[in-house]
C-alpha positions, 0 to 999 in steps of 0.5 A: 500500500502506498501512502503519499502525504502532503506534510508541513516542513519537516499485542498479542496480550502477554501471558502472565508470568509467575516465578517458580515457587520455592519451599519456605526458608527456615527462620535462621536462613531469612535475612531478618534473622541476620538483621536481628543478630546485627542489632543484638551485636550492636547492643552488646557492643554499646554495653561493653563500651559504656562499661569500659568507659566507666572503668577508666574513671576514678570514683571519688567521694563528693567531699574529696571532690570539693577539696580538689575544687577548693585547691584548684585541682579540677581541670574541667567538670561535667555536671548532671542531675545524678553525677559529676565527672571530669578531669583532675589536674596532674599532681606533682611527682606523678610519672605522667602528666595526663589528667586523671578522669574522675566521677562522683555523686553530688549532694544538692548544692546550689552554691557549687556553680559559684564555687567552680566559677571562682576557682576557674574551673571549666564546667557544663551543666546538662540533663542526665542522658538516657542510654536508650535514647542515645543508643537509638539516636546514635546507632539504631536510627542511622543504621535503620535508615541505611537498611531501609534505603538498601531494601528500597534499592533491592526492591527497585532492582527486583526484590531481595527475595532473589538474592543479595542485590538481586543476583539470583536467577530471573528465569520465569516458569509458567505454571501448568494451571494457567491456560495453555497456548497452542497452535490454534492460538497462532494464526498464519506462520504455517511453515514455522509451525510445520518445522516446530511440529518436529520439535514437539514430537521430540519433546513428547518422545525423545527416544523416537529419534534415538532409535534411528541413531539420531539426536534431537536438536539442541536449539531452535532460533526464531528469527523475524521482524518485530511483532510477528509472533516469535514469543507466541510460537515458543509458548505454543510449542510448550503448550502443544508438548505439555512441558514446562516453559522457562522464559527469560529475556536476554537483557535479564542476564546482565547485571551490575557485577561481572560474572552474574550473567554467567551464574544465571545461565548455569542456574537456569540450565540446572533448573531445566535439567531438573524439570526435563523435558522442558523448553528454555526460551531466551527472548531477544538473545541478541542482547547477549549473543552479539558477535564478539568481533563487532566493534571495540570492546572493553577487553576479554573479561567483558560481562556480556562476553562471559555470559555468552561463553557460559551459554555456549558451554552449557549448550555444548555440555548438556545431554540432548537425550534429557529433552531440554530444548533451548529456543531463542528469538531475535529480530537481527540474526545477522549480528549474532555470534557465529559460534552461537549459530553453528551446528550443535548449538542452534541447529535450526533457524526458523524464519517467522516472516511478515504475514501475506494476505491470507495469513493477515485475514486469518490473524484478523479473524483470530483477534476479532473472534470475541468481538461483535462485528457488523454484517458490513465488515469484510476482513479480507478488505481489511487485510488488503489494506494492511500489506506489510503489517505484522500480527501485533499491528493487526491486533492493534487495528482490531482494538482501535476499531473496537475503541472507536465503536465505543466512542461512537456509541455503536452496538457493533464494530462497523467497517467504518470503524476498521477504516478509521482504525487503519487510517489512524495506525498508518497516517496518525490520529485525525487532527479535528481541531487543527485550523487550516488556512483556506489558501493552504487547504486549496493547495493541499487539494490540488497536491493530493489530486495530482498524486491521485491522477498520476496514480490512476494513469500510469500503467503499473499504478496500484488502485487508489483507495482513498484521498483525504485532505484532513490533517493527521499525525504530526505534520501530514496535511493530506494523503493518498492511499493506494490499495494493492490488488495482490501481494508483491515481493518484487518490483520491476524497473517500470513499476519503480519509475511509475512510483517516482512519477506518482510521488512527484505528481503532487509537486508538479500539480502545484507548479502547474496551478500555482506556478510555485511549489511549497514545502509540502512535497519534502517527504515525496522528494525524499522518497523519490530520490531514495528509490532512484538512488537504490535503482542506480546503486543497488539494483543495477538499473542504469545503462551507463553504470551497468549491472553493478552495486556501488557502496558497501554497507556495514553496521557499527555498534560503537557509540550508537552508530547503526550503519554507515556506507563505505565508498568503493568507487572513484569520484568520477563514478560518484559524479556519474551516480549523481547524474543518473539519479537526477536523470531518473527523478527528472524523467519521473517529473516530466511524465507527471507534467505530461499526465497532469497537463493532459488531464488539467480539467480532471485535476481542477474538478477533483481538487474542487470536489476534494476541497468540498468533501475533504475525503473521496474514495477511489471509485469517485476519483476515477469517475471524476477523471473519466467525466473530465476526460470525456468532456 
């Protein structure tokens, strides 16, 4: 489906996952017991320290204390309600000249402060301290705050129940009491289901292939674009085989400390051997299985590399007769390490591609089986309008249609609801409150009419389904949708040239009518230039350059650079490439000028009707063009 926009200036529902239940721990094995022991140790330490401090002090009678004060032998004193303690000045003849600590129990004496002042004794008066309050303020409260902060951080990282700083295993196992997912819950992907069916037979009867001297595959890699149902297929395999299903994401192996990922891999395989036969499913395995030679690394002991090495070791080490199958899913199999893809590890690679027309219709029926559909709903037409979409997109369209039906107070989901849902997913939400100037609306109407007339005229153009000048999305002021008649996987040179002419039809219409162009064709120019450059540099569709490809694309993973193109041709060739790209674009522009100049009456009529109605369908557009041509 083609969408030509006039722009301004530039689930499947996841299955519930539950952690594997573990037997309750003994009291002395719980973290609370360690905390209690630590608090008791602090209390004992406080008593020991207090006793040691008191042992250092010399208790003297109060009368002796008054004599020392009268003789000026008290260096400093601290007075409480129950005791006086401080330091006596060193006495002559003593071996050391250190002050002597003392403590005494005073009698009520209001003149004591005056006496101390007269004798020049430094002293302070304070209330008697409570050792319990001191202990709470100085020990319990600070350490309690530390433990609370520690517990909060542990919960943020996944909970302390899985080990110190969340270092335990994070693999989830789906309990048998939950509804099982089977192949009946997976629409389309027939080839993938056929290949996975053999894996199911091996899991049900591991000895079947051993009788013939063979072995069951150790690993199955599901590769395909995002949203095609790779995770759903893995769950369906487990449901069909009736075996435990371990599920973990590749990113969950990586943690703060080096070596945690490798430990989690070991623990996961140990649990799997205990539950065999079973399935281990690693989603987004490229998070840990990226090629070790891609880009610079931080050395041989990188955490990601250790995790990958441990995974390779475990897949080599476990016995295939135990019935443990490792399944993994990735969107980018080309970046995986070669050691991971060799025979004996991931023996099978199953491609889960985007669904074709029949499969899209099956997916739509699956997602709408519990919905109340109106009689006018034709899911085949909906499937035709959604080429290139995956299962997750189709599920989103079905849900958006249901949401719109509720918003419009419909008793059933109508075809208009599906049409609006598709437009929302493809072109963005409708901007009902965006005010467009009358002159801009006039220009947008001619721009979209130009796209439509060229699309209806060129030999290989797809049928026009709808033309709209209602603003949608961020910057789209209008769009033209073409509905493909059949699924296509190849494009000929003539089709690509016609596509360039269609993309330039809007800009050419503005040139003919307003004798000027606007910024609304920026996206059209970008796409037309891209098609022309691909024809010249990748597809060998240039007579001057011949059937060669120019430029080498390779991926860089350092500092976030995804892809760069290295020039493997001379400056003279680069100039020739630019001239051939310009020639293709100019050829498309000339064709658009020729078509629109010959159909000027149809252009004016279609723009006027579009400006009045804002939306016209393909049949109405063809009728307007035929009437204008006949007259």
